[in-house]
DRENPA-3360 file (N, C-alpha, C; in nm, 2 decimals, always signed):
BEGIN
1 = QVQLVESG = -3.96/-8.97/-4.18/-3.99/-8.83/-4.17/-3.92/-8.75/-4.28 ~ -4.00/-8.66/-4.35/-3.94/-8.58/-4.45/-3.85/-8.47/-4.39 ~ -3.76/-8.42/-4.47/-3.68/-8.31/-4.44/-3.69/-8.20/-4.54 ~ -3.69/-8.07/-4.50/-3.71/-7.96/-4.58/-3.60/-7.86/-4.57 ~ -3.55/-7.81/-4.68/-3.44/-7.71/-4.68/-3.48/-7.60/-4.77 ~ -3.48/-7.47/-4.71/-3.52/-7.36/-4.79/-3.39/-7.29/-4.84 ~ -3.41/-7.22/-4.95/-3.30/-7.14/-5.01/-3.36/-7.02/-5.08 ~ -3.28/-6.92/-5.12/-3.32/-6.81/-5.20/-3.35/-6.68/-5.13;
9 = GGLVQPGE = -3.34/-6.68/-5.00/-3.35/-6.55/-4.93/-3.24/-6.46/-4.95 ~ -3.26/-6.34/-4.90/-3.15/-6.24/-4.92/-3.20/-6.10/-4.89 ~ -3.12/-6.00/-4.92/-3.15/-5.86/-4.89/-3.18/-5.79/-5.03 ~ -3.30/-5.73/-5.04/-3.34/-5.66/-5.16/-3.40/-5.53/-5.12 ~ -3.42/-5.44/-5.22/-3.48/-5.31/-5.19/-3.63/-5.32/-5.22 ~ -3.71/-5.24/-5.16/-3.86/-5.24/-5.19/-3.89/-5.23/-5.33 ~ -3.99/-5.31/-5.37/-4.03/-5.32/-5.51/-3.96/-5.43/-5.59 ~ -3.85/-5.49/-5.54/-3.78/-5.59/-5.60/-3.84/-5.73/-5.57;
17 = SLRLSCLV = -3.78/-5.83/-5.63/-3.84/-5.97/-5.62/-3.74/-6.07/-5.57 ~ -3.79/-6.17/-5.51/-3.71/-6.29/-5.47/-3.79/-6.42/-5.50 ~ -3.72/-6.52/-5.52/-3.78/-6.65/-5.54/-3.73/-6.75/-5.44 ~ -3.81/-6.80/-5.35/-3.77/-6.89/-5.25/-3.80/-7.03/-5.30 ~ -3.71/-7.13/-5.26/-3.72/-7.26/-5.30/-3.71/-7.35/-5.18 ~ -3.78/-7.46/-5.18/-3.78/-7.56/-5.07/-3.76/-7.70/-5.13 ~ -3.66/-7.76/-5.09/-3.63/-7.90/-5.13/-3.68/-7.99/-5.03 ~ -3.76/-8.09/-5.06/-3.81/-8.19/-4.97/-3.75/-8.32/-5.00;
25 = SGFISGFK = -3.70/-8.39/-4.90/-3.63/-8.52/-4.92/-3.67/-8.61/-4.80 ~ -3.62/-8.73/-4.81/-3.63/-8.82/-4.70/-3.77/-8.89/-4.69 ~ -3.83/-8.91/-4.80/-3.96/-8.97/-4.80/-3.95/-9.12/-4.75 ~ -4.04/-9.16/-4.67/-4.04/-9.30/-4.63/-4.10/-9.38/-4.75 ~ -4.08/-9.51/-4.74/-4.12/-9.60/-4.85/-4.26/-9.58/-4.89 ~ -4.29/-9.56/-5.02/-4.43/-9.55/-5.06/-4.49/-9.41/-5.07 ~ -4.41/-9.31/-5.02/-4.46/-9.18/-5.01/-4.39/-9.09/-5.11 ~ -4.45/-8.98/-5.16/-4.40/-8.89/-5.26/-4.45/-8.75/-5.22;
33 = LDDYTLGW = -4.39/-8.65/-5.29/-4.43/-8.51/-5.25/-4.58/-8.48/-5.27 ~ -4.64/-8.54/-5.36/-4.78/-8.52/-5.38/-4.87/-8.58/-5.27 ~ -4.81/-8.65/-5.18/-4.89/-8.69/-5.06/-4.89/-8.59/-4.95 ~ -4.84/-8.47/-4.98/-4.82/-8.37/-4.88/-4.89/-8.24/-4.92 ~ -4.95/-8.17/-4.83/-4.98/-8.03/-4.84/-4.86/-7.95/-4.80 ~ -4.83/-7.84/-4.87/-4.71/-7.77/-4.85/-4.74/-7.62/-4.83 ~ -4.66/-7.55/-4.75/-4.68/-7.41/-4.72/-4.56/-7.33/-4.69 ~ -4.58/-7.20/-4.70/-4.48/-7.10/-4.67/-4.53/-7.02/-4.55;
41 = FRQAPGQE = -4.45/-7.00/-4.45/-4.48/-6.93/-4.33/-4.37/-6.83/-4.30 ~ -4.40/-6.73/-4.23/-4.30/-6.63/-4.20/-4.31/-6.58/-4.05 ~ -4.20/-6.54/-4.00/-4.20/-6.49/-3.86/-4.10/-6.38/-3.85 ~ -4.15/-6.26/-3.81/-4.07/-6.14/-3.79/-4.04/-6.14/-3.64 ~ -3.94/-6.06/-3.60/-3.90/-6.05/-3.46/-4.02/-6.00/-3.37 ~ -4.04/-6.07/-3.26/-4.15/-6.03/-3.17/-4.29/-6.06/-3.22 ~ -4.30/-6.13/-3.33/-4.44/-6.17/-3.38/-4.46/-6.32/-3.39 ~ -4.58/-6.35/-3.40/-4.62/-6.49/-3.42/-4.59/-6.54/-3.56;
49 = REGVSCIS = -4.56/-6.67/-3.58/-4.54/-6.72/-3.71/-4.68/-6.72/-3.78 ~ -4.68/-6.68/-3.91/-4.80/-6.67/-3.98/-4.79/-6.74/-4.12 ~ -4.90/-6.80/-4.16/-4.91/-6.87/-4.29/-4.92/-6.76/-4.40 ~ -4.83/-6.77/-4.50/-4.83/-6.68/-4.61/-4.90/-6.73/-4.73 ~ -4.86/-6.85/-4.77/-4.92/-6.91/-4.89/-4.90/-7.06/-4.88 ~ -5.00/-7.14/-4.91/-5.00/-7.28/-4.90/-5.06/-7.34/-5.03 ~ -5.03/-7.47/-5.06/-5.07/-7.53/-5.18/-5.10/-7.68/-5.15 ~ -5.21/-7.72/-5.20/-5.26/-7.86/-5.18/-5.19/-7.96/-5.27;
57 = SSDDSTFG = -5.21/-8.09/-5.24/-5.18/-8.19/-5.33/-5.28/-8.19/-5.44 ~ -5.25/-8.26/-5.55/-5.33/-8.25/-5.67/-5.47/-8.30/-5.65 ~ -5.49/-8.40/-5.56/-5.62/-8.45/-5.54/-5.70/-8.39/-5.43 ~ -5.65/-8.28/-5.38/-5.72/-8.20/-5.27/-5.77/-8.07/-5.32 ~ -5.77/-8.05/-5.45/-5.81/-7.92/-5.51/-5.96/-7.88/-5.49 ~ -6.04/-7.97/-5.45/-6.18/-7.94/-5.42/-6.19/-7.84/-5.31 ~ -6.09/-7.84/-5.22/-6.09/-7.74/-5.11/-6.02/-7.61/-5.14 ~ -5.97/-7.60/-5.26/-5.89/-7.48/-5.30/-5.74/-7.52/-5.31;
65 = YTYYIDSV = -5.69/-7.51/-5.43/-5.55/-7.56/-5.46/-5.45/-7.47/-5.39 ~ -5.47/-7.34/-5.39/-5.37/-7.25/-5.33/-5.45/-7.15/-5.24 ~ -5.37/-7.10/-5.15/-5.42/-7.00/-5.05/-5.31/-6.90/-5.03 ~ -5.36/-6.77/-5.02/-5.27/-6.66/-4.99/-5.33/-6.57/-4.88 ~ -5.25/-6.52/-4.79/-5.31/-6.42/-4.70/-5.33/-6.29/-4.78 ~ -5.42/-6.21/-4.73/-5.46/-6.09/-4.81/-5.35/-6.00/-4.84 ~ -5.25/-5.99/-4.75/-5.14/-5.89/-4.77/-5.05/-5.92/-4.88 ~ -5.05/-6.05/-4.93/-4.96/-6.09/-5.04/-5.03/-6.12/-5.17;
73 = KGRFTVTR = -5.16/-6.12/-5.17/-5.24/-6.15/-5.29/-5.20/-6.06/-5.41 ~ -5.18/-6.11/-5.52/-5.14/-6.03/-5.64/-4.99/-6.01/-5.65 ~ -4.91/-6.04/-5.54/-4.77/-6.01/-5.54/-4.69/-6.14/-5.53 ~ -4.74/-6.24/-5.45/-4.67/-6.37/-5.43/-4.74/-6.48/-5.51 ~ -4.67/-6.58/-5.56/-4.72/-6.69/-5.62/-4.65/-6.82/-5.57 ~ -4.73/-6.91/-5.52/-4.68/-7.04/-5.48/-4.70/-7.15/-5.59 ~ -4.60/-7.22/-5.61/-4.60/-7.33/-5.71/-4.53/-7.45/-5.65 ~ -4.56/-7.57/-5.70/-4.49/-7.69/-5.66/-4.45/-7.77/-5.79;
81 = DNAKNRVY = -4.34/-7.84/-5.77/-4.29/-7.93/-5.88/-4.27/-8.06/-5.81 ~ -4.37/-8.15/-5.82/-4.36/-8.28/-5.76/-4.25/-8.36/-5.81 ~ -4.22/-8.35/-5.94/-4.11/-8.43/-6.00/-3.98/-8.39/-5.94 ~ -3.96/-8.26/-5.91/-3.83/-8.21/-5.85/-3.83/-8.21/-5.70 ~ -3.94/-8.25/-5.64/-3.96/-8.25/-5.49/-3.93/-8.11/-5.43 ~ -3.99/-8.01/-5.50/-3.97/-7.87/-5.46/-4.10/-7.79/-5.45 ~ -4.11/-7.70/-5.37/-4.21/-7.60/-5.36/-4.15/-7.46/-5.36 ~ -4.21/-7.37/-5.44/-4.15/-7.23/-5.46/-4.24/-7.13/-5.41;
89 = LQMNSLKR = -4.18/-7.01/-5.38/-4.26/-6.89/-5.35/-4.20/-6.78/-5.43 ~ -4.26/-6.73/-5.53/-4.22/-6.62/-5.61/-4.28/-6.49/-5.54 ~ -4.19/-6.40/-5.50/-4.23/-6.28/-5.43/-4.19/-6.16/-5.51 ~ -4.29/-6.09/-5.56/-4.27/-5.97/-5.63/-4.32/-5.85/-5.56 ~ -4.28/-5.73/-5.60/-4.32/-5.61/-5.54/-4.30/-5.61/-5.39 ~ -4.19/-5.65/-5.34/-4.16/-5.67/-5.20/-4.17/-5.54/-5.12 ~ -4.23/-5.55/-5.00/-4.24/-5.44/-4.91/-4.16/-5.46/-4.79 ~ -4.13/-5.35/-4.72/-4.06/-5.37/-4.59/-4.13/-5.46/-4.49;
97 = EDSAIYFC = -4.26/-5.46/-4.49/-4.33/-5.54/-4.40/-4.33/-5.69/-4.43 ~ -4.27/-5.72/-4.55/-4.25/-5.86/-4.58/-4.13/-5.92/-4.52 ~ -4.04/-5.84/-4.46/-3.92/-5.88/-4.40/-3.95/-5.98/-4.28 ~ -3.88/-6.10/-4.29/-3.91/-6.20/-4.19/-3.82/-6.32/-4.22 ~ -3.81/-6.42/-4.13/-3.76/-6.55/-4.17/-3.87/-6.63/-4.23 ~ -3.85/-6.68/-4.34/-3.95/-6.76/-4.41/-3.92/-6.91/-4.40 ~ -4.02/-6.98/-4.36/-4.01/-7.13/-4.34/-4.10/-7.20/-4.44 ~ -4.06/-7.31/-4.49/-4.15/-7.40/-4.56/-4.19/-7.51/-4.47;
105 = AAVYKILN = -4.30/-7.57/-4.50/-4.35/-7.68/-4.41/-4.43/-7.78/-4.50 ~ -4.44/-7.90/-4.45/-4.51/-8.00/-4.51/-4.60/-8.08/-4.41 ~ -4.71/-8.12/-4.45/-4.80/-8.20/-4.36/-4.86/-8.31/-4.45 ~ -4.86/-8.43/-4.40/-4.93/-8.54/-4.48/-5.07/-8.50/-4.51 ~ -5.12/-8.51/-4.63/-5.24/-8.46/-4.67/-5.36/-8.51/-4.60 ~ -5.36/-8.64/-4.55/-5.47/-8.69/-4.48/-5.49/-8.63/-4.34 ~ -5.39/-8.56/-4.29/-5.39/-8.49/-4.16/-5.44/-8.35/-4.17 ~ -5.46/-8.30/-4.29/-5.50/-8.16/-4.31/-5.59/-8.15/-4.43;
113 = PGAQAMCQ = -5.70/-8.07/-4.42/-5.80/-8.07/-4.53/-5.76/-7.99/-4.66 ~ -5.65/-7.91/-4.65/-5.61/-7.84/-4.77/-5.53/-7.71/-4.74 ~ -5.51/-7.63/-4.84/-5.42/-7.52/-4.84/-5.46/-7.41/-4.73 ~ -5.58/-7.37/-4.73/-5.62/-7.27/-4.64/-5.61/-7.32/-4.50 ~ -5.65/-7.44/-4.47/-5.64/-7.49/-4.33/-5.49/-7.50/-4.29 ~ -5.41/-7.54/-4.38/-5.27/-7.54/-4.34/-5.21/-7.41/-4.31 ~ -5.24/-7.31/-4.39/-5.19/-7.17/-4.36/-5.25/-7.11/-4.24 ~ -5.37/-7.16/-4.20/-5.43/-7.11/-4.08/-5.39/-7.20/-3.96;
121 = MSGSLNYV = -5.29/-7.28/-3.97/-5.23/-7.36/-3.86/-5.32/-7.47/-3.81 ~ -5.40/-7.53/-3.89/-5.48/-7.64/-3.85/-5.40/-7.77/-3.85 ~ -5.39/-7.82/-3.73/-5.31/-7.94/-3.71/-5.16/-7.92/-3.72 ~ -5.12/-7.80/-3.68/-4.98/-7.77/-3.70/-4.88/-7.85/-3.62 ~ -4.92/-7.92/-3.52/-4.83/-8.01/-3.45/-4.78/-8.12/-3.53 ~ -4.85/-8.14/-3.64/-4.81/-8.25/-3.74/-4.72/-8.20/-3.85 ~ -4.69/-8.06/-3.85/-4.61/-8.01/-3.96/-4.47/-8.05/-3.94 ~ -4.40/-8.06/-4.06/-4.25/-8.07/-4.06/-4.20/-7.94/-4.12;
129 = WGQGTQVA = -4.10/-7.88/-4.05/-4.05/-7.75/-4.09/-3.91/-7.75/-4.14 ~ -3.88/-7.66/-4.23/-3.75/-7.63/-4.27/-3.68/-7.54/-4.17 ~ -3.55/-7.51/-4.19/-3.48/-7.43/-4.10/-3.50/-7.28/-4.11 ~ -3.56/-7.24/-4.22/-3.58/-7.10/-4.25/-3.48/-7.03/-4.33 ~ -3.52/-6.93/-4.40/-3.43/-6.85/-4.48/-3.47/-6.70/-4.46 ~ -3.37/-6.62/-4.44/-3.39/-6.48/-4.41/-3.42/-6.39/-4.53 ~ -3.53/-6.32/-4.52/-3.57/-6.22/-4.63/-3.57/-6.09/-4.57 ~ -3.50/-5.99/-4.62/-3.49/-5.86/-4.57/-3.51/-5.76/-4.68;
137 = ISS = -3.60/-5.67/-4.66/-3.63/-5.57/-4.76/-3.60/-5.43/-4.70 ~ -3.51/-5.36/-4.75/-3.46/-5.24/-4.69/-3.40/-5.15/-4.80 ~ -3.42/-5.02/-4.78/-3.36/-4.92/-4.87/-3.27/-4.83/-4.80;
% end
């Protein structure tokens, strides 16, 4: 089973930026990061966990390589570096409503059709989650 560890959260003012990073490790024999669909999710107090941005493996791009919820389009960018076993979320022009605990997640690509499906919680019982990193936007 893979393990995920997020970093990069913090307290910033509205309009500022943060870059979240997720390190994925513990691959079983024969598996690598590109065997997984990856995603960023967030959960604010009293609210459901929601998919923010997800990214497919390189051979799943026919279904859409990246996905963003409408509220972050144009502000957030998800990228992955398979050689470094990392997925990133660059968050620009942050708003107070972006405040939440942010989690990264991975799912074996054969169990999920792609980025949009992952962010919409398709097959989420198969997801592996990180511990979360706090993002707070306040002035």
